[in-house]
C-alpha positions as MATLAB code, in Angstrom:
seq = 'MRPANEIYLHAMNSISPKSHRRLRVVFCLLMLVGAFAFITGILGPHPQRAWQTYLVNFVFWTGLCFGSVLFSAILTITNARWGRPLKRLAEAAAAFLPVSFVLFWIIFLGRKEIFHWIHEPIPEKVAWLNVPFLFARDAAGLLALTILSMAIVYFSVKRDMDSAAGHTAKLQLDGDGRDWYERILVVLSPLYGILYALVLSLIAFDLIMSLSPHWYSTLFGAAYFIGSLYTGLAALMIFAGIAVKGLKLGRYIHPHQFHNLGKLILGFCLMTGDFFFTQFFVIWYGNLPEETRYVILRTRSVTWESLAWTVLIVCFALPFVVLLSRRIKMKPVAMMILSSVILAGMWLERFLLVAPSIWHGQSLPLGMSEILISAGFIGTIALCILTFVQRFPILPVADPLFRAYLTTTTGRNQWRPETGAGVAG';
ca = [
       6.691   36.329  -13.528;
       5.575   35.731   -9.957;
       8.134   35.855   -7.128;
       9.790   32.502   -6.339;
       8.731   32.513   -2.680;
       5.064   33.098   -3.679;
       5.222   30.154   -6.152;
       6.806   28.007   -3.413;
       3.977   28.780   -0.991;
       1.416   28.009   -3.688;
       3.181   24.732   -4.539;
       3.348   23.706   -0.860;
      -0.235   24.495   -0.012;
      -1.855   22.799   -3.052;
      -4.005   20.511   -0.806;
      -5.910   21.755    2.200;
      -5.452   19.908    5.488;
      -9.153   19.011    5.555;
      -9.050   17.527    2.074;
      -5.787   15.773    2.910;
      -7.360   14.035    5.888;
     -10.377   12.883    3.891;
      -8.273   11.528    1.067;
      -5.982    9.766    3.478;
      -8.943    8.007    5.150;
     -10.310    6.904    1.714;
      -7.021    5.597    0.536;
      -6.354    3.759    3.776;
      -9.773    2.100    3.486;
      -8.924    1.000   -0.057;
      -5.667   -0.521    1.201;
      -7.475   -2.424    4.000;
     -10.199   -3.683    1.635;
      -7.627   -4.838   -0.930;
      -5.473   -6.592    1.761;
      -8.594   -8.309    3.103;
      -9.604   -9.513   -0.324;
      -6.165  -10.790   -1.083;
      -5.806  -12.688    2.192;
      -9.298  -14.144    1.786;
      -8.393  -15.170   -1.789;
      -5.176  -16.992   -0.980;
      -6.891  -18.851    1.871;
      -9.875  -19.783   -0.289;
     -10.427  -22.654   -2.732;
      -8.670  -20.962   -5.668;
      -5.532  -19.285   -4.247;
      -3.920  -19.033   -7.670;
      -6.589  -16.508   -8.711;
      -5.575  -14.137   -5.911;
      -1.842  -14.684   -6.543;
      -2.149  -13.980  -10.313;
      -4.071  -10.753   -9.629;
      -1.430   -9.660   -7.132;
       1.283  -10.392   -9.699;
      -0.539   -8.490  -12.402;
      -0.921   -5.442  -10.162;
       2.682   -5.589   -9.099;
       4.146   -5.615  -12.606;
       1.587   -3.042  -13.791;
       1.888   -0.398  -11.064;
       5.677   -0.864  -10.500;
       6.326   -0.428  -14.177;
       4.026    2.595  -14.279;
       5.846    4.352  -11.423;
       9.272    3.643  -12.925;
       8.029    4.945  -16.214;
       6.717    8.124  -14.666;
      10.138    8.825  -13.079;
      11.671    8.179  -16.448;
       9.773   11.146  -17.877;
      11.565   13.378  -15.322;
      14.876   11.876  -16.402;
      14.046   12.497  -20.066;
      13.312   16.142  -19.390;
      16.788   16.437  -17.836;
      18.491   14.518  -20.679;
      16.801   16.569  -23.406;
      17.100   19.885  -21.518;
      13.393   20.445  -22.253;
      11.549   23.492  -20.879;
       7.984   22.730  -21.849;
       7.567   19.829  -19.406;
       9.146   21.429  -16.356;
       5.773   22.207  -14.672;
       4.995   18.493  -14.938;
       8.380   17.384  -13.545;
       7.429   17.082   -9.886;
       4.128   15.435  -10.773;
       6.129   12.742  -12.581;
       8.564   12.380   -9.668;
       5.705   11.931   -7.146;
       5.247    8.327   -8.339;
       8.625    7.552   -6.915;
       7.092    7.603   -3.486;
       5.577    4.143   -4.175;
       8.842    2.449   -5.300;
      10.216    1.593   -1.840;
       6.871    0.137   -0.951;
       6.902   -1.778   -4.244;
      10.236   -3.309   -3.286;
       8.641   -4.625   -0.102;
       5.649   -5.923   -1.994;
       7.962   -7.805   -4.352;
       8.880  -10.203   -1.496;
       5.236  -11.184   -1.043;
       5.494  -12.857   -4.443;
       8.128  -15.208   -2.889;
       5.445  -16.480   -0.534;
       3.202  -17.418   -3.476;
       5.982  -18.791   -5.692;
       4.555  -22.355   -5.761;
       1.176  -21.087   -6.920;
       2.648  -18.740   -9.549;
       5.648  -20.542  -11.110;
       4.882  -23.946  -12.515;
       8.529  -24.622  -13.335;
       9.093  -25.075   -9.562;
       7.041  -28.281   -9.698;
       8.232  -29.321  -13.179;
      11.842  -28.115  -13.660;
      13.112  -27.708  -17.180;
      16.581  -29.267  -17.285;
      18.055  -26.954  -19.959;
      16.776  -23.865  -18.101;
      17.289  -24.874  -14.484;
      20.449  -22.727  -14.167;
      18.381  -19.661  -14.852;
      14.906  -20.670  -13.620;
      15.513  -21.505  -10.027;
      13.963  -19.714   -7.005;
      17.103  -18.379   -5.223;
      18.713  -16.964   -8.339;
      15.462  -15.492   -9.763;
      14.520  -13.601   -6.615;
      18.096  -12.558   -5.859;
      18.629  -10.995   -9.352;
      15.215   -9.372   -9.492;
      15.572   -7.971   -5.982;
      19.013   -6.589   -6.817;
      17.771   -4.989  -10.016;
      14.666   -3.470   -8.362;
      16.703   -2.153   -5.462;
      19.296   -0.541   -7.726;
      16.678    1.116   -9.873;
      14.662    2.229   -6.848;
      17.755    3.775   -5.222;
      18.657    5.593   -8.466;
      15.105    6.912   -8.923;
      15.043    8.070   -5.255;
      18.386    9.825   -5.815;
      16.989   11.692   -8.822;
      13.948   12.783   -6.839;
      16.096   13.704   -3.793;
      18.319   16.150   -5.680;
      15.365   17.595   -7.565;
      13.414   18.237   -4.331;
      16.497   19.282   -2.314;
      17.118   22.160   -4.695;
      13.658   23.589   -3.922;
      14.098   23.101   -0.158;
      17.540   24.782   -0.168;
      16.170   27.652   -2.225;
      13.306   28.167    0.251;
      15.746   28.050    3.158;
      17.984   30.668    1.589;
      20.890   28.259    0.959;
      22.012   29.606   -2.410;
      25.604   28.434   -2.620;
      24.703   25.409   -4.774;
      22.098   27.304   -6.807;
      24.585   29.503   -8.706;
      24.439   28.931  -12.415;
      27.440   27.992  -14.524;
      28.116   29.044  -18.082;
      25.623   26.428  -19.346;
      22.808   27.786  -17.142;
      23.024   24.817  -14.780;
      23.315   24.802  -10.957;
      25.051   22.084   -8.869;
      21.887   20.025   -8.635;
      21.304   20.064  -12.330;
      24.845   18.885  -12.951;
      24.259   15.884  -10.784;
      20.888   15.149  -12.408;
      22.507   15.318  -15.837;
      24.730   12.428  -14.762;
      22.064   10.381  -12.974;
      19.326   10.669  -15.615;
      21.063    8.744  -18.504;
      22.140    6.078  -15.999;
      18.538    5.732  -14.951;
      17.388    5.383  -18.563;
      19.845    2.555  -19.200;
      19.123    0.760  -15.875;
      15.371    1.245  -16.489;
      15.571   -0.696  -19.718;
      17.729   -3.502  -18.245;
      15.818   -4.056  -15.039;
      12.337   -3.870  -16.460;
      13.435   -6.297  -19.203;
      14.634   -8.667  -16.438;
      11.296   -8.309  -14.620;
       9.385   -9.040  -17.802;
      11.436  -12.161  -18.509;
      11.321  -13.478  -14.952;
       7.898  -12.561  -13.600;
       5.814  -12.744  -16.774;
       7.493  -14.706  -19.583;
       8.782  -17.472  -17.263;
       5.164  -18.319  -16.417;
       5.126  -20.066  -19.790;
       8.695  -21.392  -19.649;
       8.624  -23.152  -23.015;
       7.795  -19.896  -24.810;
      10.272  -17.034  -25.241;
      10.642  -13.743  -27.095;
      13.718  -11.584  -27.198;
      11.437   -8.590  -27.756;
       9.304   -9.191  -24.709;
      11.412   -7.158  -22.316;
      11.433   -4.095  -24.626;
       7.669   -4.376  -25.081;
       7.245   -4.331  -21.301;
       9.411   -1.314  -20.516;
       7.988    0.682  -23.447;
       4.442   -0.169  -22.281;
       5.397    0.898  -18.777;
       6.454    4.325  -20.076;
       3.161    4.440  -21.976;
       1.241    3.911  -18.727;
       3.506    6.342  -16.890;
       2.640    9.073  -19.407;
      -1.084    8.321  -19.163;
      -0.913    8.484  -15.362;
       0.978   11.780  -15.586;
      -1.742   13.154  -17.846;
      -4.283   12.337  -15.049;
      -2.030   13.990  -12.446;
      -1.754   17.126  -14.656;
      -5.511   17.249  -15.086;
      -5.973   17.008  -11.309;
      -3.383   19.763  -10.811;
      -5.197   22.129  -13.207;
      -8.768   21.311  -12.182;
      -8.396   20.393   -8.525;
      -5.281   22.191   -7.321;
      -5.742   25.418   -9.333;
      -2.334   25.216  -10.992;
      -3.632   26.345  -14.404;
      -1.437   29.447  -14.296;
       1.638   27.188  -14.483;
       0.408   24.140  -16.454;
      -0.914   25.463  -19.796;
      -2.729   23.951  -22.774;
       0.400   23.256  -24.730;
       1.640   20.992  -21.937;
      -1.445   18.828  -22.467;
      -0.962   18.942  -26.214;
       2.687   17.911  -26.059;
       2.008   15.175  -23.501;
      -0.856   14.003  -25.682;
       1.513   13.729  -28.575;
       3.900   11.659  -26.512;
       1.085    9.334  -25.459;
       0.116    8.962  -29.146;
       3.700    8.139  -30.070;
       4.076    5.468  -27.382;
       0.586    4.117  -28.223;
       1.958    3.492  -31.778;
       5.212    2.106  -30.467;
       3.530   -0.290  -28.025;
       1.220   -1.447  -30.768;
       4.186   -1.835  -33.135;
       5.972   -4.072  -30.604;
       2.879   -6.231  -30.276;
       2.550   -6.615  -34.035;
       6.279   -7.321  -34.431;
       6.125  -10.171  -31.936;
       2.895  -11.523  -33.442;
       4.234  -11.395  -36.980;
       7.400  -13.339  -36.168;
       5.391  -16.005  -34.288;
       2.880  -16.257  -37.157;
       5.612  -16.483  -39.821;
       7.694  -19.007  -37.898;
       4.594  -21.168  -37.144;
       6.436  -23.156  -34.397;
       4.186  -25.119  -32.001;
       5.942  -23.828  -28.812;
       5.421  -20.220  -29.939;
       1.976  -20.356  -31.547;
       0.370  -22.066  -28.577;
       1.078  -18.983  -26.443;
      -0.762  -16.746  -28.897;
      -3.581  -19.094  -29.756;
      -4.448  -19.586  -26.065;
      -4.881  -15.817  -25.630;
      -6.600  -14.959  -28.916;
      -8.580  -17.997  -30.045;
      -9.727  -19.775  -26.862;
     -13.316  -19.108  -25.736;
     -12.130  -17.882  -22.279;
      -9.688  -15.225  -23.473;
     -10.596  -14.190  -27.046;
     -13.028  -11.404  -26.126;
     -10.534   -9.972  -23.660;
      -7.803   -9.961  -26.323;
      -9.968   -7.969  -28.695;
     -10.869   -5.597  -25.914;
      -7.217   -4.976  -25.123;
      -6.419   -4.337  -28.800;
      -9.200   -1.776  -29.109;
      -8.828   -0.014  -25.752;
      -4.995    0.167  -25.725;
      -4.251    0.954  -29.382;
      -7.168    1.594  -31.753;
      -9.267    3.947  -29.586;
      -6.333    6.124  -28.333;
      -4.914    6.368  -31.836;
      -8.163    7.645  -33.330;
      -8.963   10.060  -30.471;
      -5.397   11.494  -30.177;
      -5.365   12.487  -33.817;
      -7.456   15.446  -32.743;
      -5.403   18.492  -31.629;
      -8.415   19.997  -29.846;
      -9.053   16.925  -27.681;
      -5.354   16.832  -26.609;
      -5.744   20.330  -25.115;
      -8.834   19.487  -22.977;
      -7.865   18.243  -19.501;
     -11.093   16.422  -18.709;
     -11.136   14.639  -22.054;
      -7.531   13.621  -21.709;
      -8.063   12.388  -18.145;
     -10.895   10.166  -19.310;
      -8.881    8.806  -22.255;
      -5.865    8.229  -20.018;
      -8.015    6.285  -17.529;
      -9.196    4.131  -20.376;
      -5.627    3.532  -21.519;
      -4.594    2.526  -17.984;
      -7.538    0.137  -17.698;
      -6.686   -1.368  -21.093;
      -2.963   -1.749  -20.213;
      -3.934   -3.393  -16.960;
      -6.017   -5.875  -18.910;
      -3.098   -6.395  -21.266;
      -0.854   -7.360  -18.332;
      -3.652   -9.540  -17.027;
      -3.806  -11.227  -20.430;
      -0.106  -11.948  -20.312;
      -0.098  -13.418  -16.836;
      -3.488  -15.102  -16.077;
      -3.773  -17.655  -18.876;
      -0.450  -19.215  -17.784;
      -1.749  -19.709  -14.201;
      -5.514  -20.015  -14.448;
      -6.878  -23.108  -16.150;
     -10.538  -22.741  -15.434;
     -13.257  -22.476  -18.137;
     -14.544  -18.998  -17.040;
     -12.792  -15.605  -17.297;
     -11.258  -14.977  -13.855;
     -12.347  -11.320  -13.663;
     -14.713  -10.389  -10.836;
     -14.994   -8.746   -7.442;
     -11.861  -10.301   -6.105;
      -9.728   -8.810   -8.890;
     -11.367   -5.427   -8.453;
     -10.837   -5.305   -4.700;
      -7.167   -6.408   -4.814;
      -6.526   -3.853   -7.536;
      -8.277   -1.191   -5.443;
      -5.869   -2.035   -2.616;
      -2.903   -1.303   -4.916;
      -4.516    1.920   -6.081;
      -5.072    3.022   -2.499;
      -1.493    2.281   -1.608;
      -0.052    4.228   -4.491;
      -2.419    7.128   -4.011;
      -1.534    7.297   -0.341;
       2.223    7.390   -1.194;
       1.684   10.116   -3.785;
      -0.531   12.158   -1.464;
       2.127   12.003    1.269;
       4.780   13.112   -1.208;
       2.671   16.022   -2.552;
       1.859   17.166    0.956;
       5.495   17.207    2.143;
       7.217   18.655   -0.982;
       6.410   21.421   -3.517;
       4.275   20.211   -6.416;
       6.200   22.517   -8.730;
       9.993   22.533   -9.259;
      10.229   26.187   -8.106;
      14.056   26.413   -8.040;
      14.647   24.606  -11.349;
      16.459   27.064  -13.644;
      14.544   25.872  -16.682;
      11.234   26.079  -14.851;
      12.035   29.713  -14.089;
      13.026   30.313  -17.678;
       9.773   28.648  -18.794;
       7.772   31.042  -16.581;
       9.637   34.042  -18.025;
       8.840   33.049  -21.588;
       5.221   31.981  -21.050;
       3.927   34.717  -18.705;
       0.556   35.832  -19.987;
       0.372   33.262  -22.717;
      -1.574   30.057  -23.151;
      -3.573   30.540  -19.948;
      -6.802   28.713  -19.067;
     -10.112   30.461  -19.201;
     -11.526   29.926  -15.660;
     -15.089   29.953  -16.833;
     -14.644   27.364  -19.587;
     -11.442   25.551  -18.878;
     -10.255   26.272  -22.454;
      -6.911   27.700  -23.344;
      -6.400   31.232  -24.629;
      -3.218   32.768  -26.065;
      -2.330   36.148  -24.643;
];
């Protein structure tokens, strides 16, 4: 096992200053390009197209980041060792959440282009679907969940910083092998899991389902927060591949981490697909006009049918077939490619949920405008994560279970530098 201070220095110097400056410039350019495309779009002849793309990116990336932090909370709840090297990578996504809360208020500016029930109120739903109440409850939920996620990340990072500074009073282990920070995280993590389900369900009902106010599904909220965890795991797989290939952390992140994470992605691929089928089956069996119209518009109309089949294949069928292979799950590059495909597919799935309710043109509204606005969101998130990684250790060096993990895996399951394959020692 390597000395803790040596691991800390390695974790803090994962990105060279020169590379950091280059990446920061690239991500800032993406932000500016995305902002320009968005402003140009809302001032153009079809502002609803820019607003729907903004909403799609908001619900997709915000859900992804909350789902990524949930993985860290799950590790604490389950007392799992295997995922400890990935813990800080999952927590890095929390850096975007305060920015996401600010971006939420931009939706308020485009409310008349997004929510048709503002122009045509539904009498029986007006107590719930009204602008002040909707934005107040969503803002309160997002703020609470953001604060809780930041608290989890704060105590996780503070433990490493105190350890590096020699402040060991709160690092003493109790009879259960937990220090003061872990005891706090054990309390916060289950609360985060519960609030995650509640808040993301609320966001799904208010920002997606209300776009078609005559259609409703009690399972829609669960489908959204499960899908967000699915995307969070896929993003974490990409971060892990970058950490091994680009940041030379292969001595800490081993093949079995990729294998276990791949199994989780397979599981949530099946669960996300199951939620889709469950909703579809109930609508098909009930055969009610107000329910079937929502599905028929997205699966049978000329504009959206090809996109619906693409989402089904890319999000569910392809990952299921590929992830049956144990060998592929242990290859970082292959898993990074597959995870990128999953993220693209899930973005299209969110687009398919949102856009048909807003866009009524005859052509599929997917083009350069959507790509550039999405690139702006990617640049914003990447810049937040880059700042986080540069300021804090990329490994949870003072985590007792991370140290226990290093003790039990020293010399085992290492990567072959020349091939990138794993080898048991």
